[in-house]
Jmol script that loads the backbone (N, CA, C; Angstrom):
load data "model"
ATOM      1  N   UNK A   1      -0.178 -16.033  -4.643  1.00  0.00           N
ATOM      2  CA  UNK A   1      -1.051 -15.134  -5.395  1.00  0.00           C
ATOM      3  C   UNK A   1      -0.210 -14.044  -6.044  1.00  0.00           C
ATOM      4  N   UNK A   2      -0.499 -13.751  -7.285  1.00  0.00           N
ATOM      5  CA  UNK A   2       0.133 -12.615  -7.944  1.00  0.00           C
ATOM      6  C   UNK A   2      -0.738 -11.394  -7.718  1.00  0.00           C
ATOM      7  N   UNK A   3      -0.250 -10.471  -6.966  1.00  0.00           N
ATOM      8  CA  UNK A   3      -1.009  -9.270  -6.641  1.00  0.00           C
ATOM      9  C   UNK A   3      -0.472  -8.094  -7.428  1.00  0.00           C
ATOM     10  N   UNK A   4      -1.359  -7.144  -7.660  1.00  0.00           N
ATOM     11  CA  UNK A   4      -0.944  -5.879  -8.244  1.00  0.00           C
ATOM     12  C   UNK A   4      -1.245  -4.781  -7.246  1.00  0.00           C
ATOM     13  N   UNK A   5      -0.379  -3.798  -7.242  1.00  0.00           N
ATOM     14  CA  UNK A   5      -0.430  -2.766  -6.226  1.00  0.00           C
ATOM     15  C   UNK A   5      -0.581  -1.386  -6.851  1.00  0.00           C
ATOM     16  N   UNK A   6      -1.359  -0.544  -6.178  1.00  0.00           N
ATOM     17  CA  UNK A   6      -1.505   0.849  -6.556  1.00  0.00           C
ATOM     18  C   UNK A   6      -0.746   1.670  -5.526  1.00  0.00           C
ATOM     19  N   UNK A   7       0.346   2.282  -5.949  1.00  0.00           N
ATOM     20  CA  UNK A   7       1.232   3.006  -5.038  1.00  0.00           C
ATOM     21  C   UNK A   7       0.791   4.458  -4.942  1.00  0.00           C
ATOM     22  N   UNK A   8       0.407   4.858  -3.745  1.00  0.00           N
ATOM     23  CA  UNK A   8      -0.045   6.225  -3.492  1.00  0.00           C
ATOM     24  C   UNK A   8       1.124   7.204  -3.650  1.00  0.00           C
ATOM     25  N   UNK A   9       0.783   8.466  -3.847  1.00  0.00           N
ATOM     26  CA  UNK A   9       1.797   9.496  -4.112  1.00  0.00           C
ATOM     27  C   UNK A   9       2.705   9.762  -2.916  1.00  0.00           C
ATOM     28  N   UNK A  10       2.320   9.315  -1.728  1.00  0.00           N
ATOM     29  CA  UNK A  10       3.145   9.569  -0.546  1.00  0.00           C
ATOM     30  C   UNK A  10       4.256   8.533  -0.358  1.00  0.00           C
ATOM     31  N   UNK A  11       4.378   7.606  -1.297  1.00  0.00           N
ATOM     32  CA  UNK A  11       5.484   6.648  -1.291  1.00  0.00           C
ATOM     33  C   UNK A  11       6.386   6.941  -2.478  1.00  0.00           C
ATOM     34  N   UNK A  12       7.670   6.654  -2.350  1.00  0.00           N
ATOM     35  CA  UNK A  12       8.612   7.033  -3.415  1.00  0.00           C
ATOM     36  C   UNK A  12       8.419   6.211  -4.692  1.00  0.00           C
ATOM     37  N   UNK A  13       8.324   6.920  -5.805  1.00  0.00           N
ATOM     38  CA  UNK A  13       8.172   6.243  -7.090  1.00  0.00           C
ATOM     39  C   UNK A  13       9.480   5.576  -7.511  1.00  0.00           C
ATOM     40  N   UNK A  14      10.572   6.233  -7.288  1.00  0.00           N
ATOM     41  CA  UNK A  14      11.863   5.702  -7.710  1.00  0.00           C
ATOM     42  C   UNK A  14      12.485   4.926  -6.558  1.00  0.00           C
ATOM     43  N   UNK A  15      11.887   3.769  -6.306  1.00  0.00           N
ATOM     44  CA  UNK A  15      12.269   2.898  -5.203  1.00  0.00           C
ATOM     45  C   UNK A  15      12.401   1.497  -5.785  1.00  0.00           C
ATOM     46  N   UNK A  16      13.534   0.869  -5.584  1.00  0.00           N
ATOM     47  CA  UNK A  16      13.838  -0.383  -6.285  1.00  0.00           C
ATOM     48  C   UNK A  16      12.788  -1.474  -6.095  1.00  0.00           C
ATOM     49  N   UNK A  17      12.145  -1.526  -4.935  1.00  0.00           N
ATOM     50  CA  UNK A  17      11.130  -2.557  -4.716  1.00  0.00           C
ATOM     51  C   UNK A  17       9.910  -2.362  -5.612  1.00  0.00           C
ATOM     52  N   UNK A  18       9.677  -1.152  -6.062  1.00  0.00           N
ATOM     53  CA  UNK A  18       8.505  -0.868  -6.895  1.00  0.00           C
ATOM     54  C   UNK A  18       8.836  -0.934  -8.383  1.00  0.00           C
ATOM     55  N   UNK A  19       9.998  -1.444  -8.716  1.00  0.00           N
ATOM     56  CA  UNK A  19      10.463  -1.451 -10.100  1.00  0.00           C
ATOM     57  C   UNK A  19      10.053  -2.740 -10.816  1.00  0.00           C
ATOM     58  N   UNK A  20       8.734  -2.966 -10.904  1.00  0.00           N
ATOM     59  CA  UNK A  20       8.223  -4.106 -11.664  1.00  0.00           C
ATOM     60  C   UNK A  20       6.795  -3.794 -12.111  1.00  0.00           C
ATOM     61  N   UNK A  21       6.293  -4.623 -12.998  1.00  0.00           N
ATOM     62  CA  UNK A  21       4.963  -4.385 -13.567  1.00  0.00           C
ATOM     63  C   UNK A  21       3.822  -4.569 -12.578  1.00  0.00           C
ATOM     64  N   UNK A  22       4.088  -5.168 -11.425  1.00  0.00           N
ATOM     65  CA  UNK A  22       3.009  -5.354 -10.451  1.00  0.00           C
ATOM     66  C   UNK A  22       2.698  -4.071  -9.667  1.00  0.00           C
ATOM     67  N   UNK A  23       3.507  -3.042  -9.862  1.00  0.00           N
ATOM     68  CA  UNK A  23       3.290  -1.767  -9.174  1.00  0.00           C
ATOM     69  C   UNK A  23       2.832  -0.705 -10.169  1.00  0.00           C
ATOM     70  N   UNK A  24       1.668  -0.125  -9.887  1.00  0.00           N
ATOM     71  CA  UNK A  24       1.106   0.956 -10.690  1.00  0.00           C
ATOM     72  C   UNK A  24       1.106   2.191  -9.799  1.00  0.00           C
ATOM     73  N   UNK A  25       1.493   3.312 -10.358  1.00  0.00           N
ATOM     74  CA  UNK A  25       1.623   4.527  -9.562  1.00  0.00           C
ATOM     75  C   UNK A  25       0.486   5.499  -9.829  1.00  0.00           C
ATOM     76  N   UNK A  26      -0.113   5.991  -8.747  1.00  0.00           N
ATOM     77  CA  UNK A  26      -1.154   7.012  -8.878  1.00  0.00           C
ATOM     78  C   UNK A  26      -0.628   8.160  -9.720  1.00  0.00           C
ATOM     79  N   UNK A  27       0.625   8.533  -9.529  1.00  0.00           N
ATOM     80  CA  UNK A  27       1.202   9.666 -10.268  1.00  0.00           C
ATOM     81  C   UNK A  27       1.259   9.413 -11.770  1.00  0.00           C
ATOM     82  N   UNK A  28       1.284   8.143 -12.191  1.00  0.00           N
ATOM     83  CA  UNK A  28       1.271   7.829 -13.623  1.00  0.00           C
ATOM     84  C   UNK A  28      -0.144   7.838 -14.202  1.00  0.00           C
ATOM     85  N   UNK A  29      -1.133   7.666 -13.348  1.00  0.00           N
ATOM     86  CA  UNK A  29      -2.526   7.678 -13.806  1.00  0.00           C
ATOM     87  C   UNK A  29      -3.025   9.114 -13.865  1.00  0.00           C
ATOM     88  N   UNK A  30      -2.966   9.782 -12.714  1.00  0.00           N
ATOM     89  CA  UNK A  30      -3.409  11.171 -12.626  1.00  0.00           C
ATOM     90  C   UNK A  30      -2.978  11.702 -11.268  1.00  0.00           C
ATOM     91  N   UNK A  31      -2.029  12.587 -11.274  1.00  0.00           N
ATOM     92  CA  UNK A  31      -1.484  13.136 -10.029  1.00  0.00           C
ATOM     93  C   UNK A  31      -2.543  13.879  -9.215  1.00  0.00           C
ATOM     94  N   UNK A  32      -3.637  14.273  -9.870  1.00  0.00           N
ATOM     95  CA  UNK A  32      -4.692  15.033  -9.200  1.00  0.00           C
ATOM     96  C   UNK A  32      -5.809  14.154  -8.638  1.00  0.00           C
ATOM     97  N   UNK A  33      -5.633  12.826  -8.685  1.00  0.00           N
ATOM     98  CA  UNK A  33      -6.683  11.931  -8.185  1.00  0.00           C
ATOM     99  C   UNK A  33      -6.963  12.197  -6.712  1.00  0.00           C
ATOM    100  N   UNK A  34      -8.249  12.211  -6.374  1.00  0.00           N
ATOM    101  CA  UNK A  34      -8.643  12.350  -4.971  1.00  0.00           C
ATOM    102  C   UNK A  34      -8.535  10.975  -4.305  1.00  0.00           C
ATOM    103  N   UNK A  35      -8.603  10.965  -2.995  1.00  0.00           N
ATOM    104  CA  UNK A  35      -8.588   9.690  -2.282  1.00  0.00           C
ATOM    105  C   UNK A  35      -9.748   8.800  -2.726  1.00  0.00           C
ATOM    106  N   UNK A  36     -10.911   9.396  -2.947  1.00  0.00           N
ATOM    107  CA  UNK A  36     -12.074   8.625  -3.409  1.00  0.00           C
ATOM    108  C   UNK A  36     -11.817   8.023  -4.776  1.00  0.00           C
ATOM    109  N   UNK A  37     -11.214   8.774  -5.666  1.00  0.00           N
ATOM    110  CA  UNK A  37     -10.901   8.250  -7.001  1.00  0.00           C
ATOM    111  C   UNK A  37      -9.865   7.121  -6.919  1.00  0.00           C
ATOM    112  N   UNK A  38      -8.882   7.275  -6.055  1.00  0.00           N
ATOM    113  CA  UNK A  38      -7.869   6.223  -5.863  1.00  0.00           C
ATOM    114  C   UNK A  38      -8.552   4.969  -5.317  1.00  0.00           C
ATOM    115  N   UNK A  39      -9.390   5.141  -4.334  1.00  0.00           N
ATOM    116  CA  UNK A  39     -10.133   4.045  -3.698  1.00  0.00           C
ATOM    117  C   UNK A  39     -10.951   3.285  -4.747  1.00  0.00           C
ATOM    118  N   UNK A  40     -11.729   4.035  -5.532  1.00  0.00           N
ATOM    119  CA  UNK A  40     -12.588   3.417  -6.544  1.00  0.00           C
ATOM    120  C   UNK A  40     -11.775   2.752  -7.654  1.00  0.00           C
ATOM    121  N   UNK A  41     -10.681   3.366  -8.045  1.00  0.00           N
ATOM    122  CA  UNK A  41      -9.806   2.788  -9.073  1.00  0.00           C
ATOM    123  C   UNK A  41      -9.246   1.448  -8.577  1.00  0.00           C
ATOM    124  N   UNK A  42      -8.830   1.411  -7.335  1.00  0.00           N
ATOM    125  CA  UNK A  42      -8.299   0.167  -6.764  1.00  0.00           C
ATOM    126  C   UNK A  42      -9.380  -0.913  -6.717  1.00  0.00           C
ATOM    127  N   UNK A  43     -10.579  -0.539  -6.310  1.00  0.00           N
ATOM    128  CA  UNK A  43     -11.687  -1.498  -6.272  1.00  0.00           C
ATOM    129  C   UNK A  43     -11.986  -2.038  -7.668  1.00  0.00           C
ATOM    130  N   UNK A  44     -12.135  -1.139  -8.629  1.00  0.00           N
ATOM    131  CA  UNK A  44     -12.499  -1.527  -9.995  1.00  0.00           C
ATOM    132  C   UNK A  44     -11.443  -2.408 -10.645  1.00  0.00           C
ATOM    133  N   UNK A  45     -10.175  -2.178 -10.302  1.00  0.00           N
ATOM    134  CA  UNK A  45      -9.081  -2.893 -10.952  1.00  0.00           C
ATOM    135  C   UNK A  45      -8.450  -3.968 -10.075  1.00  0.00           C
ATOM    136  N   UNK A  46      -9.095  -4.238  -8.918  1.00  0.00           N
ATOM    137  CA  UNK A  46      -8.617  -5.267  -7.982  1.00  0.00           C
ATOM    138  C   UNK A  46      -7.141  -5.063  -7.609  1.00  0.00           C
ATOM    139  N   UNK A  47      -6.834  -3.820  -7.257  1.00  0.00           N
ATOM    140  CA  UNK A  47      -5.477  -3.448  -6.858  1.00  0.00           C
ATOM    141  C   UNK A  47      -5.414  -3.276  -5.344  1.00  0.00           C
ATOM    142  N   UNK A  48      -4.258  -3.526  -4.795  1.00  0.00           N
ATOM    143  CA  UNK A  48      -4.001  -3.329  -3.373  1.00  0.00           C
ATOM    144  C   UNK A  48      -3.334  -1.963  -3.220  1.00  0.00           C
ATOM    145  N   UNK A  49      -3.933  -1.103  -2.414  1.00  0.00           N
ATOM    146  CA  UNK A  49      -3.371   0.236  -2.210  1.00  0.00           C
ATOM    147  C   UNK A  49      -2.203   0.154  -1.235  1.00  0.00           C
ATOM    148  N   UNK A  50      -1.071   0.729  -1.648  1.00  0.00           N
ATOM    149  CA  UNK A  50       0.081   0.914  -0.754  1.00  0.00           C
ATOM    150  C   UNK A  50       0.109   2.383  -0.384  1.00  0.00           C
ATOM    151  N   UNK A  51       0.074   2.693   0.897  1.00  0.00           N
ATOM    152  CA  UNK A  51      -0.031   4.092   1.291  1.00  0.00           C
ATOM    153  C   UNK A  51       0.565   4.352   2.661  1.00  0.00           C
ATOM    154  N   UNK A  52       0.890   5.618   2.898  1.00  0.00           N
ATOM    155  CA  UNK A  52       1.258   6.109   4.231  1.00  0.00           C
ATOM    156  C   UNK A  52       0.164   7.046   4.740  1.00  0.00           C
ATOM    157  N   UNK A  53      -0.909   7.174   3.991  1.00  0.00           N
ATOM    158  CA  UNK A  53      -1.982   8.126   4.261  1.00  0.00           C
ATOM    159  C   UNK A  53      -2.992   7.560   5.262  1.00  0.00           C
ATOM    160  N   UNK A  54      -3.116   8.200   6.405  1.00  0.00           N
ATOM    161  CA  UNK A  54      -4.066   7.783   7.446  1.00  0.00           C
ATOM    162  C   UNK A  54      -5.496   7.769   6.933  1.00  0.00           C
ATOM    163  N   UNK A  55      -5.827   8.625   5.967  1.00  0.00           N
ATOM    164  CA  UNK A  55      -7.198   8.698   5.447  1.00  0.00           C
ATOM    165  C   UNK A  55      -7.675   7.353   4.908  1.00  0.00           C
ATOM    166  N   UNK A  56      -6.799   6.607   4.247  1.00  0.00           N
ATOM    167  CA  UNK A  56      -7.197   5.306   3.705  1.00  0.00           C
ATOM    168  C   UNK A  56      -7.474   4.304   4.828  1.00  0.00           C
ATOM    169  N   UNK A  57      -6.665   4.360   5.877  1.00  0.00           N
ATOM    170  CA  UNK A  57      -6.875   3.495   7.047  1.00  0.00           C
ATOM    171  C   UNK A  57      -8.223   3.809   7.684  1.00  0.00           C
ATOM    172  N   UNK A  58      -8.489   5.075   7.910  1.00  0.00           N
ATOM    173  CA  UNK A  58      -9.750   5.500   8.521  1.00  0.00           C
ATOM    174  C   UNK A  58     -10.930   5.104   7.649  1.00  0.00           C
ATOM    175  N   UNK A  59     -10.813   5.328   6.373  1.00  0.00           N
ATOM    176  CA  UNK A  59     -11.892   4.989   5.443  1.00  0.00           C
ATOM    177  C   UNK A  59     -12.150   3.481   5.436  1.00  0.00           C
ATOM    178  N   UNK A  60     -11.085   2.702   5.494  1.00  0.00           N
ATOM    179  CA  UNK A  60     -11.221   1.252   5.540  1.00  0.00           C
ATOM    180  C   UNK A  60     -12.083   0.829   6.730  1.00  0.00           C
ATOM    181  N   UNK A  61     -11.842   1.446   7.879  1.00  0.00           N
ATOM    182  CA  UNK A  61     -12.542   1.077   9.106  1.00  0.00           C
ATOM    183  C   UNK A  61     -14.043   1.320   9.033  1.00  0.00           C
ATOM    184  N   UNK A  62     -14.480   2.277   8.218  1.00  0.00           N
ATOM    185  CA  UNK A  62     -15.899   2.613   8.160  1.00  0.00           C
ATOM    186  C   UNK A  62     -16.582   2.154   6.870  1.00  0.00           C
ATOM    187  N   UNK A  63     -15.852   1.479   5.995  1.00  0.00           N
ATOM    188  CA  UNK A  63     -16.409   1.077   4.704  1.00  0.00           C
ATOM    189  C   UNK A  63     -16.820  -0.385   4.691  1.00  0.00           C
ATOM    190  N   UNK A  64     -17.926  -0.635   4.001  1.00  0.00           N
ATOM    191  CA  UNK A  64     -18.367  -2.014   3.808  1.00  0.00           C
ATOM    192  C   UNK A  64     -17.637  -2.656   2.633  1.00  0.00           C
ATOM    193  N   UNK A  65     -17.365  -1.874   1.611  1.00  0.00           N
ATOM    194  CA  UNK A  65     -16.711  -2.380   0.412  1.00  0.00           C
ATOM    195  C   UNK A  65     -15.379  -1.644   0.255  1.00  0.00           C
ATOM    196  N   UNK A  66     -14.300  -2.351   0.546  1.00  0.00           N
ATOM    197  CA  UNK A  66     -12.984  -1.700   0.537  1.00  0.00           C
ATOM    198  C   UNK A  66     -11.985  -2.531  -0.250  1.00  0.00           C
ATOM    199  N   UNK A  67     -11.074  -1.846  -0.929  1.00  0.00           N
ATOM    200  CA  UNK A  67      -9.962  -2.586  -1.527  1.00  0.00           C
ATOM    201  C   UNK A  67      -9.020  -3.032  -0.404  1.00  0.00           C
ATOM    202  N   UNK A  68      -8.143  -3.954  -0.703  1.00  0.00           N
ATOM    203  CA  UNK A  68      -7.116  -4.309   0.269  1.00  0.00           C
ATOM    204  C   UNK A  68      -6.136  -3.139   0.369  1.00  0.00           C
ATOM    205  N   UNK A  69      -5.640  -2.947   1.569  1.00  0.00           N
ATOM    206  CA  UNK A  69      -4.741  -1.821   1.811  1.00  0.00           C
ATOM    207  C   UNK A  69      -3.536  -2.300   2.621  1.00  0.00           C
ATOM    208  N   UNK A  70      -2.374  -1.846   2.199  1.00  0.00           N
ATOM    209  CA  UNK A  70      -1.174  -1.994   3.019  1.00  0.00           C
ATOM    210  C   UNK A  70      -0.808  -0.581   3.466  1.00  0.00           C
ATOM    211  N   UNK A  71      -0.990  -0.352   4.744  1.00  0.00           N
ATOM    212  CA  UNK A  71      -0.804   0.970   5.336  1.00  0.00           C
ATOM    213  C   UNK A  71       0.530   0.980   6.076  1.00  0.00           C
ATOM    214  N   UNK A  72       1.443   1.792   5.588  1.00  0.00           N
ATOM    215  CA  UNK A  72       2.777   1.884   6.181  1.00  0.00           C
ATOM    216  C   UNK A  72       2.795   2.982   7.235  1.00  0.00           C
ATOM    217  N   UNK A  73       2.960   2.589   8.486  1.00  0.00           N
ATOM    218  CA  UNK A  73       3.095   3.521   9.606  1.00  0.00           C
ATOM    219  C   UNK A  73       4.561   3.537  10.004  1.00  0.00           C
ATOM    220  N   UNK A  74       5.352   4.189   9.179  1.00  0.00           N
ATOM    221  CA  UNK A  74       6.802   4.113   9.363  1.00  0.00           C
ATOM    222  C   UNK A  74       7.450   5.450   9.680  1.00  0.00           C
ATOM    223  N   UNK A  75       6.676   6.505   9.733  1.00  0.00           N
ATOM    224  CA  UNK A  75       7.293   7.804   9.934  1.00  0.00           C
ATOM    225  C   UNK A  75       8.054   8.212   8.682  1.00  0.00           C
ATOM    226  N   UNK A  76       8.976   9.117   8.845  1.00  0.00           N
ATOM    227  CA  UNK A  76       9.758   9.592   7.707  1.00  0.00           C
ATOM    228  C   UNK A  76      11.088   8.852   7.641  1.00  0.00           C
ATOM    229  N   UNK A  77      11.100   7.812   6.833  1.00  0.00           N
ATOM    230  CA  UNK A  77      12.326   7.050   6.643  1.00  0.00           C
ATOM    231  C   UNK A  77      13.062   7.560   5.412  1.00  0.00           C
ATOM    232  N   UNK A  78      14.364   7.495   5.456  1.00  0.00           N
ATOM    233  CA  UNK A  78      15.146   7.780   4.254  1.00  0.00           C
ATOM    234  C   UNK A  78      14.929   6.619   3.282  1.00  0.00           C
ATOM    235  N   UNK A  79      15.290   6.813   2.022  1.00  0.00           N
ATOM    236  CA  UNK A  79      15.167   5.727   1.050  1.00  0.00           C
ATOM    237  C   UNK A  79      15.979   4.511   1.496  1.00  0.00           C
ATOM    238  N   UNK A  80      17.155   4.760   2.062  1.00  0.00           N
ATOM    239  CA  UNK A  80      17.997   3.663   2.542  1.00  0.00           C
ATOM    240  C   UNK A  80      17.303   2.900   3.670  1.00  0.00           C
ATOM    241  N   UNK A  81      16.723   3.634   4.624  1.00  0.00           N
ATOM    242  CA  UNK A  81      16.008   2.994   5.730  1.00  0.00           C
ATOM    243  C   UNK A  81      14.787   2.233   5.212  1.00  0.00           C
ATOM    244  N   UNK A  82      14.088   2.814   4.233  1.00  0.00           N
ATOM    245  CA  UNK A  82      12.925   2.159   3.660  1.00  0.00           C
ATOM    246  C   UNK A  82      13.345   0.873   2.930  1.00  0.00           C
ATOM    247  N   UNK A  83      14.459   0.936   2.246  1.00  0.00           N
ATOM    248  CA  UNK A  83      14.974  -0.239   1.554  1.00  0.00           C
ATOM    249  C   UNK A  83      15.260  -1.361   2.562  1.00  0.00           C
ATOM    250  N   UNK A  84      15.880  -1.017   3.681  1.00  0.00           N
ATOM    251  CA  UNK A  84      16.145  -2.005   4.727  1.00  0.00           C
ATOM    252  C   UNK A  84      14.827  -2.586   5.261  1.00  0.00           C
ATOM    253  N   UNK A  85      13.852  -1.698   5.471  1.00  0.00           N
ATOM    254  CA  UNK A  85      12.556  -2.157   5.979  1.00  0.00           C
ATOM    255  C   UNK A  85      11.931  -3.164   5.005  1.00  0.00           C
ATOM    256  N   UNK A  86      11.929  -2.824   3.717  1.00  0.00           N
ATOM    257  CA  UNK A  86      11.343  -3.723   2.718  1.00  0.00           C
ATOM    258  C   UNK A  86      12.130  -5.028   2.616  1.00  0.00           C
ATOM    259  N   UNK A  87      13.462  -4.949   2.667  1.00  0.00           N
ATOM    260  CA  UNK A  87      14.274  -6.171   2.657  1.00  0.00           C
ATOM    261  C   UNK A  87      13.888  -7.092   3.815  1.00  0.00           C
ATOM    262  N   UNK A  88      13.655  -6.515   4.971  1.00  0.00           N
ATOM    263  CA  UNK A  88      13.361  -7.289   6.166  1.00  0.00           C
ATOM    264  C   UNK A  88      11.903  -7.747   6.251  1.00  0.00           C
ATOM    265  N   UNK A  89      10.965  -7.024   5.612  1.00  0.00           N
ATOM    266  CA  UNK A  89       9.540  -7.253   5.876  1.00  0.00           C
ATOM    267  C   UNK A  89       8.648  -7.541   4.667  1.00  0.00           C
ATOM    268  N   UNK A  90       9.083  -7.242   3.447  1.00  0.00           N
ATOM    269  CA  UNK A  90       8.189  -7.356   2.295  1.00  0.00           C
ATOM    270  C   UNK A  90       7.678  -8.784   2.090  1.00  0.00           C
ATOM    271  N   UNK A  91       8.534  -9.766   2.283  1.00  0.00           N
ATOM    272  CA  UNK A  91       8.110 -11.160   2.109  1.00  0.00           C
ATOM    273  C   UNK A  91       7.001 -11.513   3.105  1.00  0.00           C
ATOM    274  N   UNK A  92       7.151 -11.087   4.338  1.00  0.00           N
ATOM    275  CA  UNK A  92       6.134 -11.317   5.376  1.00  0.00           C
ATOM    276  C   UNK A  92       4.841 -10.598   5.009  1.00  0.00           C
ATOM    277  N   UNK A  93       4.940  -9.356   4.574  1.00  0.00           N
ATOM    278  CA  UNK A  93       3.753  -8.601   4.171  1.00  0.00           C
ATOM    279  C   UNK A  93       3.037  -9.331   3.039  1.00  0.00           C
ATOM    280  N   UNK A  94       3.782  -9.749   2.023  1.00  0.00           N
ATOM    281  CA  UNK A  94       3.174 -10.444   0.893  1.00  0.00           C
ATOM    282  C   UNK A  94       2.518 -11.754   1.331  1.00  0.00           C
ATOM    283  N   UNK A  95       3.095 -12.429   2.295  1.00  0.00           N
ATOM    284  CA  UNK A  95       2.526 -13.703   2.748  1.00  0.00           C
ATOM    285  C   UNK A  95       1.185 -13.514   3.453  1.00  0.00           C
ATOM    286  N   UNK A  96       0.897 -12.307   3.909  1.00  0.00           N
ATOM    287  CA  UNK A  96      -0.352 -12.015   4.621  1.00  0.00           C
ATOM    288  C   UNK A  96      -1.459 -11.490   3.700  1.00  0.00           C
ATOM    289  N   UNK A  97      -1.148 -11.159   2.456  1.00  0.00           N
ATOM    290  CA  UNK A  97      -2.111 -10.503   1.567  1.00  0.00           C
ATOM    291  C   UNK A  97      -3.366 -11.342   1.336  1.00  0.00           C
ATOM    292  N   UNK A  98      -3.204 -12.620   1.038  1.00  0.00           N
ATOM    293  CA  UNK A  98      -4.366 -13.451   0.721  1.00  0.00           C
ATOM    294  C   UNK A  98      -5.367 -13.532   1.863  1.00  0.00           C
ATOM    295  N   UNK A  99      -4.882 -13.533   3.083  1.00  0.00           N
ATOM    296  CA  UNK A  99      -5.755 -13.730   4.242  1.00  0.00           C
ATOM    297  C   UNK A  99      -6.088 -12.454   4.995  1.00  0.00           C
ATOM    298  N   UNK A 100      -5.696 -11.312   4.465  1.00  0.00           N
ATOM    299  CA  UNK A 100      -5.920 -10.047   5.168  1.00  0.00           C
ATOM    300  C   UNK A 100      -6.620  -9.045   4.265  1.00  0.00           C
ATOM    301  N   UNK A 101      -7.416  -8.187   4.894  1.00  0.00           N
ATOM    302  CA  UNK A 101      -8.056  -7.082   4.181  1.00  0.00           C
ATOM    303  C   UNK A 101      -7.237  -5.808   4.336  1.00  0.00           C
ATOM    304  N   UNK A 102      -6.573  -5.708   5.480  1.00  0.00           N
ATOM    305  CA  UNK A 102      -5.754  -4.543   5.806  1.00  0.00           C
ATOM    306  C   UNK A 102      -4.492  -5.038   6.490  1.00  0.00           C
ATOM    307  N   UNK A 103      -3.367  -4.531   6.023  1.00  0.00           N
ATOM    308  CA  UNK A 103      -2.091  -4.824   6.667  1.00  0.00           C
ATOM    309  C   UNK A 103      -1.504  -3.495   7.124  1.00  0.00           C
ATOM    310  N   UNK A 104      -1.204  -3.425   8.411  1.00  0.00           N
ATOM    311  CA  UNK A 104      -0.591  -2.221   8.961  1.00  0.00           C
ATOM    312  C   UNK A 104       0.876  -2.557   9.214  1.00  0.00           C
ATOM    313  N   UNK A 105       1.733  -1.967   8.398  1.00  0.00           N
ATOM    314  CA  UNK A 105       3.168  -2.242   8.475  1.00  0.00           C
ATOM    315  C   UNK A 105       3.827  -1.173   9.335  1.00  0.00           C
ATOM    316  N   UNK A 106       4.266  -1.597  10.509  1.00  0.00           N
ATOM    317  CA  UNK A 106       4.942  -0.704  11.448  1.00  0.00           C
ATOM    318  C   UNK A 106       6.409  -1.091  11.510  1.00  0.00           C
ATOM    319  N   UNK A 107       7.215  -0.203  12.082  1.00  0.00           N
ATOM    320  CA  UNK A 107       8.646  -0.491  12.166  1.00  0.00           C
ATOM    321  C   UNK A 107       8.927  -1.757  12.964  1.00  0.00           C
ATOM    322  N   UNK A 108       8.210  -1.966  14.064  1.00  0.00           N
ATOM    323  CA  UNK A 108       8.505  -3.081  14.963  1.00  0.00           C
ATOM    324  C   UNK A 108       7.647  -4.324  14.705  1.00  0.00           C
ATOM    325  N   UNK A 109       6.514  -4.160  14.001  1.00  0.00           N
ATOM    326  CA  UNK A 109       5.638  -5.314  13.778  1.00  0.00           C
ATOM    327  C   UNK A 109       4.698  -5.067  12.602  1.00  0.00           C
ATOM    328  N   UNK A 110       4.075  -6.160  12.179  1.00  0.00           N
ATOM    329  CA  UNK A 110       3.090  -6.098  11.100  1.00  0.00           C
ATOM    330  C   UNK A 110       1.771  -6.603  11.662  1.00  0.00           C
ATOM    331  N   UNK A 111       0.724  -5.770  11.566  1.00  0.00           N
ATOM    332  CA  UNK A 111      -0.585  -6.145  12.066  1.00  0.00           C
ATOM    333  C   UNK A 111      -1.499  -6.430  10.879  1.00  0.00           C
ATOM    334  N   UNK A 112      -2.355  -7.432  11.020  1.00  0.00           N
ATOM    335  CA  UNK A 112      -3.249  -7.802   9.931  1.00  0.00           C
ATOM    336  C   UNK A 112      -4.689  -7.806  10.413  1.00  0.00           C
ATOM    337  N   UNK A 113      -5.571  -7.242   9.585  1.00  0.00           N
ATOM    338  CA  UNK A 113      -7.003  -7.293   9.831  1.00  0.00           C
ATOM    339  C   UNK A 113      -7.573  -8.280   8.824  1.00  0.00           C
ATOM    340  N   UNK A 114      -8.221  -9.310   9.307  1.00  0.00           N
ATOM    341  CA  UNK A 114      -8.714 -10.383   8.426  1.00  0.00           C
ATOM    342  C   UNK A 114     -10.155 -10.171   8.029  1.00  0.00           C
TER     343      UNK A 114
END
end "model"
wireframe off; spacefill off
backbone 0.3
color backbone group
């Protein structure tokens, strides 16, 4: 599946993994977007939200209609550490997108909610 992603402001924009047309940045749309606006934009445009924001995870748990979310629970990684994480895990994360509604990407494991 070719997926498109909406990258939340809490993830680095200048990150080599996000350097393609499949990644759209909230900061390029409107830096002042609220979480609700980001949520609705993702739903309307069939985008998968990439975020480190707990609010999206919590909202997912209580919502009937939710966009797909990849929630990174990685703490504060340097860009180098994040690059290593993506090198080691991005392929696995992408392989779970079609069959998951929520992917929780942790340092030691990847959890999927179907």
